[in-house]
BAFI-3210 file (N, C-alpha, C; in Angstrom, 3 decimals, decimal comma, padded with zeros to 6 digits):
// residues 217
n [1|2|3|4|5|6|7|8|9|10|11|12|13|14|15|16|17|18|19|20|21|22|23|24|25|26|27|28|29|30|31|32|33|34|35|36|37|38|39|40|41|42|43|44|45|46|47|48|49|50|51|52|53|54|55|56|57|58|59|60|61|62|63|64|65|66|67|68|69|70|71|72|73|74|75|76|77|78|79|80|81|82|83|84|85|86|87|88|89|90|91|92|93|94|95|96|97|98|99|100|101|102|103|104|105|106|107|108|109|110|111|112|113|114|115|116|117|118|119|120|121|122|123|124|125|126|127|128|129|130|131|132|133|134|135|136|137|138|139|140|141|142|143|144|145|146|147|148|149|150|151|152|153|154|155|156|157|158|159|160|161|162|163|164|165|166|167|168|169|170|171|172|173|174|175|176|177|178|179|180|181|182|183|184|185|186|187|188|189|190|191|192|193|194|195|196|197|198|199|200|201|202|203|204|205|206|207|208|209|210|211|212|213|214|215|216|217]
n.u [120,260|119,689|116,766|117,350|119,769|118,915|117,334|119,254|120,785|118,926|118,533|121,095|121,278|119,262|120,258|122,479|121,197|119,806|121,939|123,109|120,936|120,764|123,221|122,878|120,746|121,882|123,882|122,300|120,868|122,928|124,091|121,995|121,482|123,717|125,766|124,256|121,689|121,471|120,088|119,029|116,304|115,615|117,209|116,216|113,657|114,199|115,651|113,980|114,160|114,286|115,262|116,658|117,706|119,463|121,429|122,309|123,900|125,663|127,814|127,096|125,036|126,541|128,605|127,542|127,414|130,118|131,136|130,150|131,548|134,124|133,925|133,878|136,443|138,038|137,535|138,668|141,394|141,799|141,722|143,822|146,481|146,469|147,186|149,517|151,735|155,178|157,290|159,676|163,068|162,670|161,027|159,440|158,572|157,055|155,005|153,762|152,936|151,195|149,172|148,140|147,090|145,154|143,285|142,046|140,214|136,932|136,486|137,745|136,803|134,096|134,057|135,551|134,222|131,617|132,658|134,111|132,066|130,493|132,387|132,828|130,305|130,130|132,353|131,697|129,797|130,833|131,370|133,001|135,861|135,377|134,557|136,829|138,720|137,803|138,011|140,737|142,036|141,062|142,051|144,855|145,114|144,324|146,301|148,490|147,727|147,904|150,652|151,760|150,828|152,167|154,807|155,004|155,162|157,461|159,921|162,555|162,928|163,288|160,834|160,237|160,850|158,885|156,666|157,025|156,950|154,507|152,753|153,168|152,106|149,441|148,695|148,805|146,730|144,557|144,621|143,975|141,348|140,099|140,484|138,836|136,353|135,845|135,152|136,512|136,760|137,180|134,996|132,912|131,871|130,563|131,818|130,252|130,516|132,558|134,720|135,843|136,958|138,864|140,559|141,534|142,892|144,862|146,248|147,442|149,009|150,786|152,615|153,995|155,196|156,951|158,607|159,857|161,269|163,208|162,782|162,511|164,853]
n.v [054,163|053,298|053,317|053,913|055,297|057,542|058,752|059,388|061,195|063,257|064,089|065,033|067,122|068,746|069,377|070,893|073,031|074,115|074,946|076,949|078,712|079,480|080,817|082,878|084,233|084,979|086,729|088,751|089,696|090,642|092,654|094,413|095,068|094,670|092,597|092,290|091,998|089,431|086,623|083,408|083,110|085,180|084,398|081,876|082,554|084,233|082,562|080,430|077,954|075,585|076,277|074,130|072,981|074,980|074,813|072,289|072,642|074,728|075,883|078,100|081,066|083,194|081,905|081,184|083,568|084,183|082,047|082,645|085,002|083,946|082,399|084,336|085,343|083,109|082,854|085,201|084,792|082,597|083,593|085,487|084,191|083,559|085,836|086,850|085,117|084,787|085,262|086,108|087,162|089,012|088,689|090,108|092,380|091,203|089,994|092,212|093,741|091,902|091,623|094,203|094,236|092,276|093,495|095,281|093,994|092,749|090,201|089,790|091,934|091,391|089,687|090,942|093,339|092,558|090,967|092,838|094,591|092,936|092,251|094,748|095,248|093,169|093,690|096,151|095,714|093,784|092,346|090,746|088,505|086,400|086,586|087,870|085,891|083,867|085,267|085,993|083,488|082,371|084,209|083,901|081,218|081,419|083,072|081,356|079,383|080,727|081,369|078,785|077,924|079,683|079,072|076,424|076,732|078,163|076,947|077,481|079,683|080,817|079,729|081,259|083,849|084,392|084,175|086,262|088,626|088,248|088,407|091,067|092,435|091,513|092,655|095,348|095,489|094,843|097,027|099,024|098,307|098,574|101,329|102,436|102,421|104,634|108,129|111,375|112,646|110,638|109,154|106,256|104,893|103,023|102,328|103,643|102,437|100,026|101,313|103,310|101,694|100,269|102,372|103,093|100,769|100,744|103,037|102,226|100,107|101,598|102,449|100,108|099,861|102,044|101,124|099,020|100,501|101,556|103,906|104,435|103,701]
n.w [120,222|123,600|125,783|128,470|128,226|126,854|128,797|130,713|129,236|128,849|131,467|132,059|130,243|131,217|133,734|133,001|131,746|133,923|135,527|133,962|133,857|136,535|136,879|135,005|136,182|138,631|137,787|136,620|138,870|140,552|138,957|138,901|141,590|143,186|145,389|147,661|146,783|146,074|147,066|148,341|147,928|146,072|143,969|143,324|142,469|140,252|138,560|138,151|139,291|142,048|145,499|146,485|144,152|143,389|145,415|144,951|142,830|143,462|146,103|147,499|147,157|146,296|145,022|142,584|141,135|141,094|139,619|137,079|136,660|136,596|134,306|132,266|132,691|132,115|129,376|128,416|128,959|127,393|124,851|124,673|124,412|121,693|120,464|121,661|121,637|121,784|118,998|117,963|118,855|120,825|123,439|125,412|124,021|121,953|123,454|124,694|122,444|121,347|123,306|123,267|120,668|120,978|122,653|121,016|119,562|118,817|119,572|122,008|123,527|123,914|126,044|128,020|128,774|129,982|132,035|133,547|134,366|135,987|137,888|139,063|140,199|142,073|143,693|144,738|146,698|148,316|151,437|152,898|152,877|151,211|148,484|147,411|147,749|145,991|143,540|143,404|143,379|140,988|139,153|139,405|138,626|135,967|134,869|135,143|133,344|130,885|130,851|130,783|128,273|126,552|127,150|126,337|123,640|123,338|124,496|124,588|126,007|129,350|131,647|133,879|133,098|131,188|132,882|134,784|133,215|132,015|134,205|134,881|132,656|132,838|135,284|134,620|132,743|134,407|136,175|134,382|133,670|136,180|136,649|134,732|135,817|137,312|137,652|136,687|139,124|140,861|141,660|141,888|138,830|136,436|133,130|130,181|127,752|125,940|124,872|126,528|128,463|126,985|126,244|128,747|129,495|127,501|128,223|130,642|129,715|128,360|130,261|130,728|128,278|128,445|130,465|129,112|127,297|128,861|130,256|132,962|134,058]
ca.u [120,453|118,687|115,899|118,064|120,754|118,172|116,920|120,472|121,149|117,959|118,833|122,338|120,959|118,462|121,171|123,282|120,300|119,553|123,163|123,221|119,853|121,140|124,281|122,273|119,944|122,802|124,511|121,288|120,558|124,089|124,230|120,897|121,473|124,906|125,774|123,209|120,425|121,555|119,718|118,517|114,927|115,578|117,850|115,277|112,566|114,703|116,136|112,902|114,450|114,101|116,439|117,413|118,458|120,576|122,504|122,851|124,893|126,624|127,960|126,453|124,484|127,653|129,416|126,935|127,866|131,561|131,417|129,939|132,702|135,272|133,714|134,368|137,894|138,628|137,452|139,655|142,737|141,893|141,926|145,075|147,653|146,408|147,761|150,786|152,812|156,406|157,807|161,041|164,006|162,264|159,860|158,586|157,947|156,029|153,876|153,070|152,254|150,099|148,071|147,535|146,281|144,001|142,279|141,378|139,301|135,637|136,552|138,116|135,964|132,798|134,211|136,140|133,257|130,707|133,453|134,433|130,840|130,110|133,423|132,559|129,099|130,464|133,306|131,049|128,997|131,462|131,585|133,967|136,953|135,007|134,610|138,207|139,396|137,389|138,525|142,188|142,437|140,757|142,977|146,173|145,036|144,236|147,630|149,331|147,314|148,487|152,110|152,060|150,594|153,250|156,075|154,983|155,531|158,799|160,652|163,925|162,917|162,963|159,433|160,150|160,871|157,535|155,726|157,194|156,451|153,072|152,054|153,251|151,112|148,113|148,433|148,533|145,382|143,597|144,598|143,236|139,926|139,634|140,467|137,737|135,116|135,797|135,192|137,693|136,829|137,414|133,734|132,581|130,953|130,882|131,894|129,044|130,819|133,855|135,792|136,517|137,746|140,026|141,466|142,160|143,853|145,971|147,019|148,259|150,020|151,797|153,664|154,814|155,990|158,030|159,566|160,635|162,168|164,222|162,539|162,617|166,125]
ca.v [054,532|052,672|054,223|054,338|056,300|058,755|059,359|059,972|062,360|064,319|064,591|065,794|068,366|069,558|069,883|071,953|074,173|074,713|075,615|078,192|079,601|080,003|081,806|084,026|084,962|085,571|087,881|089,796|090,259|091,390|093,869|095,325|095,531|094,296|091,299|092,249|091,612|088,011|085,714|082,136|083,304|085,972|083,614|080,825|083,186|084,762|081,469|079,487|076,643|075,560|076,521|072,876|072,843|075,944|074,318|071,074|073,081|075,679|075,835|079,304|081,889|083,997|081,059|081,189|084,796|084,096|081,128|083,391|085,897|083,132|082,002|085,439|085,412|081,990|083,150|086,249|084,222|081,644|084,357|086,241|083,507|083,555|087,088|087,290|084,132|085,398|084,563|086,566|087,153|089,999|088,122|091,092|093,215|090,394|089,810|093,490|094,078|090,959|091,968|095,426|093,845|091,513|094,361|096,095|093,124|092,462|088,843|089,892|092,937|090,829|089,023|091,868|094,306|091,976|090,532|094,008|095,108|092,034|092,407|096,018|095,091|092,292|094,372|097,301|095,321|092,678|092,743|089,861|088,099|085,213|086,904|088,150|084,590|083,250|086,048|085,911|082,135|082,208|085,059|083,277|080,003|081,825|083,534|080,171|078,712|081,469|081,194|077,428|077,870|080,399|078,365|075,213|077,104|078,759|076,356|077,983|080,833|080,391|079,916|082,339|085,118|084,557|084,362|087,584|089,679|088,007|088,956|092,525|092,875|091,238|093,658|096,614|095,372|094,914|098,415|099,787|097,989|099,187|102,789|102,844|102,432|105,835|109,358|112,210|113,024|109,444|108,558|105,035|105,075|102,056|102,941|103,487|101,528|099,350|102,177|103,933|100,657|099,994|103,522|103,017|099,653|101,194|103,993|101,460|099,372|102,581|102,438|098,917|100,252|102,915|100,266|098,308|101,461|101,990|105,281|104,592|103,106]
ca.w [121,630|124,455|126,532|129,679|127,846|126,512|130,060|131,299|128,430|129,123|132,800|131,967|129,543|132,130|134,765|132,384|131,548|135,234|135,978|133,187|134,295|137,853|136,687|134,324|137,165|139,606|137,128|136,471|140,189|141,046|138,162|139,235|142,976|143,938|146,051|148,685|146,134|145,741|148,146|147,830|147,470|144,839|142,911|142,929|141,718|138,984|137,702|137,888|139,871|143,495|146,330|146,559|142,898|143,451|146,283|144,347|141,848|144,007|147,564|148,031|146,072|145,778|144,133|141,249|140,469|140,904|138,515|135,838|136,566|136,197|132,908|131,444|132,857|131,366|127,942|128,138|128,953|126,283|123,624|124,682|123,833|120,231|119,985|122,263|121,650|121,251|117,819|117,684|119,983|121,828|124,108|126,080|122,989|121,287|124,362|124,865|121,189|121,171|124,211|122,728|119,510|121,457|123,254|119,995|118,819|119,421|120,110|123,419|124,183|124,287|127,335|128,999|129,298|130,979|133,191|134,356|134,980|137,069|138,907|139,740|141,017|143,196|144,570|145,365|147,854|149,040|152,827|153,535|151,998|150,439|147,063|147,047|147,666|144,723|142,427|143,395|142,975|139,567|138,404|139,403|137,811|134,563|134,487|135,000|132,117|129,767|130,903|130,313|126,824|125,878|127,363|125,519|122,282|123,354|125,617|124,584|126,916|130,718|132,020|134,852|132,365|130,638|133,990|135,398|132,334|131,832|135,369|134,789|131,669|133,383|136,317|133,932|132,178|135,519|136,642|133,380|133,826|137,436|136,500|133,854|136,585|138,136|136,869|136,901|140,538|141,664|142,096|141,134|137,707|135,373|131,796|129,373|126,650|126,033|124,371|127,670|129,112|126,139|126,365|130,067|129,424|126,659|129,024|131,595|128,955|127,975|131,285|130,468|127,109|128,909|131,172|128,093|126,667|129,819|130,671|134,413|134,490]
c.u [119,330|117,924|116,621|119,074|120,085|117,744|118,105|120,861|120,211|118,220|120,085|122,098|120,185|119,329|121,995|122,449|120,026|120,762|123,342|122,167|120,175|122,214|123,759|121,514|120,829|123,459|123,521|120,998|121,707|124,260|123,163|121,005|122,673|124,750|124,659|121,855|120,359|121,288|119,181|117,115|114,865|116,186|116,930|114,158|113,027|115,103|115,054|113,188|114,279|115,399|117,315|118,273|119,660|121,743|123,004|123,986|126,003|126,647|127,299|125,883|125,585|128,483|128,855|127,381|129,351|131,908|131,182|131,096|133,919|135,153|134,242|135,887|138,586|138,634|138,475|141,042|142,905|142,229|143,332|146,271|147,656|147,091|149,202|151,864|154,071|156,980|159,258|161,914|163,583|160,935|158,909|157,856|156,831|154,789|153,075|152,289|151,052|148,905|147,371|146,614|145,013|142,896|141,648|140,364|137,988|135,644|136,886|137,186|134,630|132,859|134,699|135,087|132,285|131,441|133,704|133,201|130,408|131,108|133,173|131,365|129,364|131,360|132,629|130,315|129,611|131,810|132,519|135,001|136,604|135,120|136,049|139,016|139,099|138,089|140,030|142,667|142,218|141,735|144,340|146,194|145,023|145,590|148,556|149,011|147,935|149,998|152,499|151,888|151,742|154,567|156,151|155,430|156,925|159,613|162,139|164,069|162,576|161,513|159,271|160,110|159,492|156,545|155,813|156,621|154,961|152,260|152,071|152,198|149,698|147,736|148,098|147,130|144,329|143,491|143,801|141,744|139,363|139,501|139,285|136,406|135,010|135,861|136,413|137,863|137,048|136,158|133,424|131,560|131,334|130,905|130,632|129,277|132,229|135,009|136,565|137,420|139,008|141,043|142,233|143,204|145,082|146,863|147,957|149,340|151,122|152,931|154,585|155,731|157,182|159,082|160,460|161,662|163,234|164,021|162,745|163,928|167,001]
c.v [053,932|053,724|054,775|055,447|057,618|059,499|060,061|061,245|063,536|064,946|065,470|067,149|069,315|070,177|071,050|073,212|074,891|075,505|076,954|079,198|080,244|081,080|083,061|084,895|085,659|086,818|089,048|090,485|091,123|092,695|094,898|095,888|095,156|092,959|091,171|091,840|090,116|087,158|084,428|082,309|084,077|085,189|082,503|081,401|083,619|083,645|080,462|078,082|076,723|075,914|075,272|072,680|073,774|075,364|072,928|071,422|073,922|075,622|077,026|080,098|082,754|083,206|081,025|082,421|084,728|083,136|081,810|084,362|085,134|082,629|083,078|085,502|084,319|082,280|084,218|085,641|083,122|082,367|084,964|085,488|083,474|084,784|087,317|086,224|084,744|084,580|084,937|086,538|088,078|089,585|089,180|091,986|092,456|090,249|091,095|093,867|093,168|091,272|093,239|095,094|093,124|092,422|095,338|095,273|092,912|091,090|088,863|090,834|092,359|090,072|089,989|092,779|093,684|091,467|091,703|094,574|094,232|092,136|093,659|095,882|094,220|093,005|095,484|096,921|094,167|093,106|091,788|089,416|086,919|085,474|087,134|086,863|083,911|083,941|085,902|084,548|081,927|082,993|084,403|082,009|080,341|082,307|082,334|079,421|079,389|081,264|079,816|077,304|078,517|079,630|077,087|075,505|077,721|078,231|076,713|079,193|080,346|080,701|081,088|083,711|085,422|084,878|085,768|088,675|089,507|088,573|090,480|093,062|092,673|092,265|095,007|096,618|095,518|096,325|099,288|099,563|098,677|100,694|103,263|102,921|103,623|107,063|110,186|112,618|111,828|108,786|107,319|105,314|104,107|102,728|102,662|102,555|100,979|100,250|102,836|102,923|100,363|101,133|103,475|101,912|100,081|102,177|103,263|100,655|100,302|102,655|101,229|099,184|101,099|102,134|099,529|099,231|101,996|103,382|105,492|104,006|104,162]
c.w [122,482|125,253|127,764|129,362|127,501|127,772|130,722|130,559|128,703|130,490|132,791|131,306|130,452|133,228|134,235|132,177|132,867|135,720|135,269|133,629|135,642|137,715|135,991|135,323|138,193|139,029|137,028|137,808|140,712|140,276|138,529|140,652|143,815|144,646|147,081|148,098|145,857|146,980|147,532|147,254|146,153|143,672|142,412|142,066|140,327|138,020|137,353|138,380|141,387|144,227|146,391|145,319|142,895|144,236|145,883|143,382|142,467|145,533|148,245|146,868|145,453|144,768|142,715|140,463|140,163|139,767|137,174|135,603|136,050|134,759|131,966|131,489|132,068|129,864|127,546|127,999|127,907|124,980|123,558|124,087|122,309|119,651|120,445|122,366|121,031|120,101|117,512|118,924|121,112|122,460|124,635|125,078|122,283|122,159|124,515|123,610|120,967|122,044|123,736|121,543|119,954|121,976|122,266|119,219|119,571|120,084|121,604|124,162|124,655|125,608|128,413|129,609|130,302|132,213|134,122|135,055|136,158|138,221|139,735|140,682|142,238|144,198|145,357|146,644|148,651|150,459|153,569|152,498|151,095|148,939|146,617|146,902|146,335|143,555|142,291|142,894|141,486|138,708|138,292|138,543|136,318|134,049|134,244|133,705|130,897|129,699|130,371|128,801|126,062|125,983|126,527|124,091|122,190|124,527|125,601|125,519|128,322|131,072|132,981|134,174|131,772|131,753|134,582|134,507|132,060|132,978|135,358|133,822|132,215|134,447|135,697|133,339|133,278|136,076|135,677|133,474|135,064|137,297|135,665|134,587|137,530|137,246|137,258|138,362|141,452|142,201|141,257|140,040|136,594|134,007|130,993|128,188|126,802|125,615|125,511|128,365|128,303|126,220|127,682|130,105|128,623|127,425|129,983|130,882|128,460|128,983|131,112|129,275|127,531|129,694|130,184|127,446|127,602|130,358|132,169|134,959|135,168]
res [x|x|x|x|x|x|x|x|x|x|x|x|x|x|x|x|x|x|x|x|x|x|x|x|x|x|x|x|x|x|x|x|x|x|x|x|x|x|x|x|x|x|x|x|x|x|x|x|x|x|x|x|x|x|x|x|x|x|x|x|x|x|x|x|x|x|x|x|x|x|x|x|x|x|x|x|x|x|x|x|x|x|x|x|x|x|x|x|x|x|x|x|x|x|x|x|x|x|x|x|x|x|x|x|x|x|x|x|x|x|x|x|x|x|x|x|x|x|x|x|x|x|x|x|x|x|x|x|x|x|x|x|x|x|x|x|x|x|x|x|x|x|x|x|x|x|x|x|x|x|x|x|x|x|x|x|x|x|x|x|x|x|x|x|x|x|x|x|x|x|x|x|x|x|x|x|x|x|x|x|x|x|x|x|x|x|x|x|x|x|x|x|x|x|x|x|x|x|x|x|x|x|x|x|x|x|x|x|x|x|x|x|x|x|x|x|x]
***
């Protein structure tokens, strides 16, 4: 390898390290004090990089936290298709059973819990629609990615059918995650462990189960 290439590789590695450090710091600050704790100065101090470096990587300080949030979301949706690809004639049953199985594994829980905690911290202090825009777009893109993966393996099934039921299951999971961040009186309180979150998700998926069984017909 020539000297010039080594220099380029070192610069690329350094850039990647800085980007990760910025996201790590953004996550830490938001979890500790919400979005209001995230400023250019606090982020520069916590990450150990300059303000200029921060804005070379991200359009805003909020974008650094949102990218970490999206990383967790991407990992969640990368794992789910491994469990819920429909194999038999009953598409909806296969998908529901697969998602239930996925949420009982540590492989998925290790991404769901930190994603939900960061989501809660961001939402709690969000004062405009910028964060909601980021979150909504990422969520929809992730759903589309899963639907495409499933459809590629079962093109005998209409894509629309997979998409509609996939969105229903995803909405139930999101409702379960959101519900786990409130106590019995409806006061905000992040769950102390992943078990409460999994129980809440399972409760919401139970309604989807009842829909499949025709209980509300």
